[in-house]
C-alpha positions as CSV (number, residue, x, y, z in Angstrom):
1,X,39.0,51.5,-23.3
2,X,41.3,49.3,-21.6
3,X,38.5,46.7,-21.3
4,X,38.5,47.0,-25.2
5,X,41.7,46.5,-24.9
6,X,42.6,43.5,-23.9
7,X,39.7,41.4,-25.5
8,X,40.6,41.9,-28.6
9,X,45.1,40.8,-27.2
10,X,42.8,37.6,-25.7
11,X,40.4,37.1,-29.1
12,X,44.4,37.4,-31.3
13,X,46.0,35.0,-29.6
14,X,42.8,32.4,-30.0
15,X,42.9,32.8,-33.4
16,X,46.6,32.2,-33.8
17,X,46.8,29.1,-31.4
18,X,43.9,28.2,-33.8
19,X,46.1,29.1,-36.2
20,X,50.0,27.3,-35.4
21,X,50.6,24.7,-36.5
22,X,50.8,22.0,-33.7
23,X,54.6,21.5,-33.6
24,X,54.8,25.6,-32.5
25,X,51.3,25.6,-29.7
26,X,54.3,25.3,-26.7
27,X,55.7,28.2,-27.2
28,X,52.4,30.4,-28.6
29,X,51.3,29.9,-25.7
30,X,53.8,30.1,-23.3
31,X,54.3,33.7,-24.4
32,X,50.8,34.0,-24.9
33,X,51.3,32.7,-21.0
34,X,53.4,36.0,-20.3
35,X,51.5,39.0,-21.5
36,X,48.5,37.7,-20.0
37,X,50.9,38.0,-16.2
38,X,50.9,41.2,-18.1
39,X,48.2,42.8,-18.0
40,X,46.6,43.8,-15.2
41,X,42.5,42.9,-15.2
42,X,43.5,39.0,-15.7
43,X,42.6,37.1,-12.8
44,X,45.9,35.9,-12.0
45,X,43.8,32.5,-10.2
46,X,43.5,30.5,-14.2
47,X,47.0,30.9,-14.6
48,X,48.4,29.5,-11.2
49,X,45.7,26.8,-11.5
50,X,47.5,23.0,-11.6
51,X,46.7,21.1,-14.7
52,X,48.4,17.5,-13.2
53,X,44.9,17.9,-12.1
54,X,42.5,17.8,-15.2
55,X,45.1,14.7,-15.8
56,X,42.3,12.1,-14.1
57,X,39.8,11.2,-15.6
58,X,37.6,12.5,-12.5
59,X,38.8,15.3,-13.3
60,X,38.0,15.9,-16.4
61,X,34.5,17.9,-15.2
62,X,36.1,20.6,-12.9
63,X,38.5,21.5,-16.0
64,X,36.0,22.1,-17.9
65,X,34.6,24.8,-15.9
66,X,38.2,25.8,-15.6
67,X,38.4,27.0,-19.7
68,X,35.3,27.7,-20.0
69,X,36.5,30.3,-17.8
70,X,38.7,30.8,-19.0
71,X,37.0,31.5,-21.8
72,X,34.5,33.6,-21.1
73,X,37.0,36.0,-19.4
């Protein structure tokens, strides 16, 4: 039951982010990050990723893999 509840929260957050105006995305991402930290079963490693690694083109594959992991979680 807990896993289903958490999954529904993540899907709801994804829906909201897809439909949030561009100028409000940062506020939503910050809010969802705080909520995911509270979630007991969410893996901590994706939340602690250093996104500065992904600024160079050579790290695009790493970025895609990380996003795929987060999306599939």
